[in-house]
C-alpha positions in Angstrom: 58.3 50.7 304.1 60.5 51.8 301.3 62.6 49.1 301.1 59.7 46.5 301.1 58.0 48.7 297.7 61.7 49.0 296.3 61.9 45.6 296.2 58.4 44.6 294.9 59.3 47.4 292.1 62.6 45.4 291.4 60.7 41.9 291.4 58.0 43.3 289.1 60.6 44.5 286.7 62.6 41.2 286.5 59.3 39.2 286.0 58.7 41.6 283.2 62.1 40.9 281.7 62.2 37.4 282.3 58.4 37.2 280.4 60.2 39.1 277.7 62.6 36.9 276.9 62.0 33.6 278.2 59.5 31.4 275.9 58.2 27.8 275.9 58.8 25.2 273.2 55.3 25.6 272.0 55.2 29.2 271.6 58.9 29.5 269.8 57.8 26.9 267.5 54.6 28.3 266.7 56.6 31.4 266.1 59.1 29.9 263.9 56.6 28.1 261.8 56.0 29.2 258.3 52.8 31.0 257.4 49.9 30.0 256.3 49.8 29.5 252.4 47.4 31.7 250.7 45.5 30.6 247.6 45.9 31.8 244.0 42.2 32.5 242.5 42.0 33.4 238.5 38.9 34.4 237.0 36.7 31.6 234.5 37.1 33.9 231.3 34.2 33.4 228.3 36.3 33.4 224.7 37.2 32.4 221.9 40.1 30.1 221.8 42.5 29.1 219.1 45.8 27.5 218.4 48.2 28.5 216.1 51.7 28.9 214.9 53.5 31.7 215.5 57.5 32.4 213.5 58.9 34.9 212.1 59.8 35.7 208.0 61.6 38.1 205.8 59.2 40.4 203.1 60.3 40.6 199.3 59.1 41.2 196.0 57.6 38.3 194.2 58.0 35.9 191.5 61.6 37.0 190.8 62.7 36.2 187.0 65.4 37.1 184.5 63.9 38.8 181.3 66.0 37.7 178.2 64.7 38.8 174.6 64.8 35.9 171.8 66.2 36.9 168.4 64.1 38.1 165.6 64.3 36.6 162.1 63.6 40.5 160.4 66.4 42.0 161.6 70.5 41.6 161.0 73.0 42.7 161.9 74.8 43.3 165.7 71.8 44.0 168.7 73.1 46.5 170.8 71.8 47.9 174.6 70.9 51.6 174.4 69.0 52.4 177.4 68.2 50.2 180.8 65.8 50.8 183.7 66.8 52.2 187.0 67.0 49.6 190.1 63.8 49.8 191.7 61.3 51.5 188.9 58.5 49.9 188.2 57.0 48.8 184.9 53.5 48.9 184.1 51.5 46.6 181.2 52.5 48.5 177.6 55.9 50.5 179.1 58.8 50.3 177.3 61.7 48.3 179.6 64.5 48.8 177.8 65.3 49.9 174.5 68.0 47.8 171.8 69.8 49.5 168.8 66.9 52.0 169.5 63.8 50.1 169.3 61.8 49.2 172.4 60.9 46.4 174.0 57.6 46.7 175.3 56.2 44.9 178.5 52.7 42.7 178.3 51.3 40.0 180.4 51.0 36.7 178.9 51.5 33.0 180.0 53.2 32.1 177.0 56.5 33.4 176.0 57.7 35.7 172.9 58.9 33.2 170.5 58.3 34.0 166.7 58.2 37.6 164.9 54.5 38.3 164.3 52.5 40.0 161.7 49.3 39.9 159.9 47.7 36.5 158.8 49.4 34.4 161.7 47.6 32.4 164.0 47.9 30.8 167.7 47.8 31.4 171.7 50.8 34.1 171.1 48.2 36.1 169.0 45.3 35.7 171.7 47.4 36.8 174.3 48.8 39.9 172.1 45.5 41.1 171.5 44.2 40.4 175.0 46.8 43.0 176.4 46.0 45.0 173.8 42.2 45.6 175.1 43.8 46.1 178.0 45.3 48.7 177.3 42.6 50.1 175.6 43.9 50.0 171.7 40.7 48.5 170.1 42.2 45.4 168.7 39.0 44.1 167.1 38.0 40.7 167.8 39.8 39.1 170.8 40.9 36.1 169.4 44.0 34.0 167.5 43.9 35.5 164.7 46.6 38.7 163.4 43.7 40.5 161.0 43.7 44.5 160.3 42.7 45.1 163.6 44.9 44.0 165.5 47.8 45.4 163.2 46.4 48.7 163.5 46.1 48.1 167.5 49.8 47.0 167.6 51.0 50.6 165.2 48.8 52.4 168.2 51.1 50.8 170.7 54.6 51.9 169.2 53.3 55.4 168.2 51.7 55.9 171.7 55.3 55.9 173.2 56.5 57.8 170.0 58.2 54.8 168.0 57.8 53.7 164.4 56.3 50.6 163.9 58.1 47.5 162.1 56.6 47.6 158.7 58.0 44.8 156.9 57.2 44.3 152.9 56.7 41.0 150.9 60.2 41.2 149.6 61.6 41.7 153.8 59.5 38.6 154.8 60.8 36.1 151.8 64.0 36.0 153.2 63.2 36.2 157.2 60.9 33.5 157.2 62.0 30.1 158.6 61.6 27.0 157.2 59.0 25.5 159.3 56.7 28.8 159.4 55.0 26.9 156.0 54.7 23.8 157.6 52.2 25.3 160.3 48.6 27.0 159.5 48.9 30.9 160.2 52.8 30.2 160.7 53.9 32.5 158.0 53.5 36.3 158.3 52.0 38.7 155.6 53.2 42.1 154.6 52.3 44.9 157.3 52.7 45.9 160.6 54.7 43.1 162.6 55.5 42.7 166.6 59.2 41.1 166.2 59.8 38.8 168.7 62.6 40.8 170.9 60.6 43.7 170.9 58.0 42.1 173.1 58.7 40.6 176.6 55.4 38.8 177.9 55.2 38.3 181.7 52.4 36.4 184.1 51.6 39.9 185.8 52.3 43.1 185.4 53.2 45.9 187.0 56.9 44.6 187.4 59.8 46.0 189.7 63.1 45.9 188.7 65.4 44.3 191.3 68.7 44.3 189.1 70.4 44.8 186.1 73.2 42.4 185.2 73.6 43.8 181.4 75.1 47.5 180.4 74.6 49.7 178.0 76.4 48.7 174.7 76.6 45.6 175.2 74.9 42.6 173.6 71.7 41.3 174.3 73.0 37.7 174.7 71.9 36.3 178.3 69.7 38.0 180.6 69.3 41.5 181.0 67.1 43.0 183.4 65.8 40.9 186.7 62.2 41.6 187.4 59.7 40.8 190.3 56.3 41.0 190.7 55.1 43.9 192.9 52.7 41.3 195.2 55.2 41.6 198.3 55.1 37.7 199.7 57.3 36.5 202.8 59.7 34.1 203.7 58.9 31.9 206.7 60.5 28.7 207.9 58.7 26.3 210.8 60.6 23.3 212.5 59.1 19.8 210.9 56.9 19.3 213.9 54.9 22.1 212.8 54.6 21.9 209.1 52.0 19.2 209.1 50.0 21.8 210.5 50.5 24.6 207.8 48.1 24.2 204.6 48.2 26.2 201.6 45.1 29.3 201.7 45.7 29.3 205.2 45.0 33.2 206.9 48.2 34.6 208.4 48.5 37.9 210.7 51.7 39.4 210.1 52.6 42.1 212.2 55.9 44.3 214.2 54.9 46.8 216.5 58.5 48.1 216.5 57.9 49.1 212.6 54.3 50.0 213.3 53.1 46.8 211.1 49.7 45.5 211.3 48.1 43.3 207.9 47.4 39.8 206.6 48.4 37.1 204.2 48.2 33.8 202.7 49.7 31.2 202.9 50.2 30.4 198.9 53.3 27.5 199.4 54.4 25.1 201.7 57.3 22.8 200.9 57.0 19.7 200.8 60.3 18.6 202.9 62.6 20.2 204.7 65.9 21.6 203.7 64.5 23.3 200.5 64.6 27.3 199.5 67.3 27.7 202.1 65.7 26.0 205.1 68.1 23.6 207.3 67.3 19.9 207.5 65.2 20.4 210.7 63.1 23.4 209.4 60.0 23.7 206.4 60.0 26.5 204.3 56.2 28.2 203.3 55.6 31.4 201.6 53.0 34.2 202.1 51.5 36.3 200.0 50.7 40.0 201.5 47.0 40.5 201.1 46.4 43.5 199.4 48.8 47.0 199.2 51.4 46.0 201.5 52.2 48.4 204.6 56.0 50.6 204.4 58.6 48.8 205.8 57.8 45.4 205.1 60.3 44.8 202.3 63.3 43.1 203.9 62.1 43.5 207.5 62.2 40.4 210.1 57.7 40.0 210.5 56.4 38.0 212.7 53.8 35.5 211.1 50.8 34.3 213.4 48.8 31.7 211.5 45.8 30.2 213.4 45.6 26.3 213.0 41.8 25.4 215.0 39.6 27.9 216.5 36.3 27.2 219.0 33.7 28.0 216.6 31.9 30.3 219.4 33.0 32.3 222.9 33.4 29.2 225.4 34.1 29.3 229.1 37.8 28.5 229.4 40.4 28.5 232.7 44.2 28.2 232.7 45.6 24.8 232.3 47.1 25.1 235.7 43.4 24.9 237.2 42.3 21.8 235.5 43.2 18.9 238.2 42.6 14.8 238.3 39.5 13.8 239.8 39.3 10.3 241.7 37.7 8.7 238.8 40.0 9.9 236.5 37.9 13.1 235.2 38.5 16.4 235.1 37.6 18.7 237.8 38.1 22.6 239.2 38.0 24.2 242.4 35.3 27.0 241.9 35.8 29.4 245.1 32.9 29.9 247.5 32.5 32.3 250.0 33.6 30.0 252.8 35.5 27.5 251.3 35.6 26.2 247.2 33.8 24.0 245.5 34.5 21.0 243.2 32.9 21.1 240.1 33.3 18.0 237.5 34.3 19.1 234.0 35.2 18.1 230.6 38.1 19.9 229.1 38.4 21.1 225.0 40.9 22.7 222.7 43.8 24.6 224.9 45.9 27.5 223.9 48.1 30.2 225.5 47.7 28.5 228.5 44.3 27.9 228.6 41.5 25.1 228.0 37.8 25.1 227.1 35.8 23.7 230.0 32.1 22.7 230.0 30.6 21.9 233.7 29.1 18.6 234.1 27.6 19.2 237.6 27.4 22.0 239.8 27.9 25.9 238.4 31.1 27.3 236.7 30.3 31.0 234.7 32.1 33.4 233.2 33.7 35.5 236.0 33.9 33.0 239.0 37.2 32.6 240.8 38.7 29.0 240.3 42.3 27.6 242.3 44.8 27.5 240.0 48.0 27.0 243.6 48.6 28.0 246.3 51.6 30.9 247.8 53.1 31.8 251.2 51.0 34.1 252.7 53.3 37.4 254.3 54.3 36.9 257.3 52.6 38.1 260.8 54.6 41.0 262.8 55.4 40.0 266.3 
């Protein structure tokens, strides 16, 4: 009896081992088959979509120009630089930029350069811009017109006195030998006795204040050649885009300027787009453009590499958008998406629109599609089951 029980136990153990180790071909195939793919679902998003150009640029101060002086007919003898500004300093309208033989050189705003000595009785556009500058400085030149009259003369004297200098007062005898011959050929071209403003004591610039970026001259040298290099206080950014993107840019386009590592987040406007590649330091495959920074620029912009984002086209309002990979081609040639339902997927025909940043706007032509719905973008392998 004991031998019979032992035989049964041995037989059971052998059967269990065999069942554990031996697999049918069907079972082996089922266990080695890849797991069922799992759908990848993403939500439909209601948003404003915009295409844009993204590139980088370098900040600098704008409108660089060299300052030189026009020799005055009122002066004789050598002209020697006696004081120069410091690089990085800011020079406002009415300030003295430098001195020559102890005489001041004022910075005034105006479109015409200083090309002649000005004095009582003279007429011209340069007189008009002189009076406009004096008015801005609160020096009351009287009526702002093209005539250098007694009120203009008094305002010029106040300009010099305010900065601690005596104005240059010329007599008729002084002027007789200094007037150029052509001055008598033009009405208002001859100055009369009184307070003069010599051509080498004023510099007219398009905009003020100025920033001194370089000083190529030195104290003790003559005034021939450039004396100071200045820029405007406006900050600009030089950028470059590939030739194929240049046609998308337009002047007056808004620009988002940022650099997270420097804490810079500002805005600007495109104010120049080069008409061809290879100019303004660009190579033959890129086109230069310039951005003017709005308002006061944040610290750290000058000399920094900055990200420039320029919106090109945008939806007017928020619209339904899906990832581009959610849109597939329907048998009739139209577009469609597959919306997840409780027990599967519903095919929704759609009309597509603007695409950007991997999304595309969609308008359902049939069925239902709403913000937050889940749509199919693909499949991924599921985790293998244990066994």
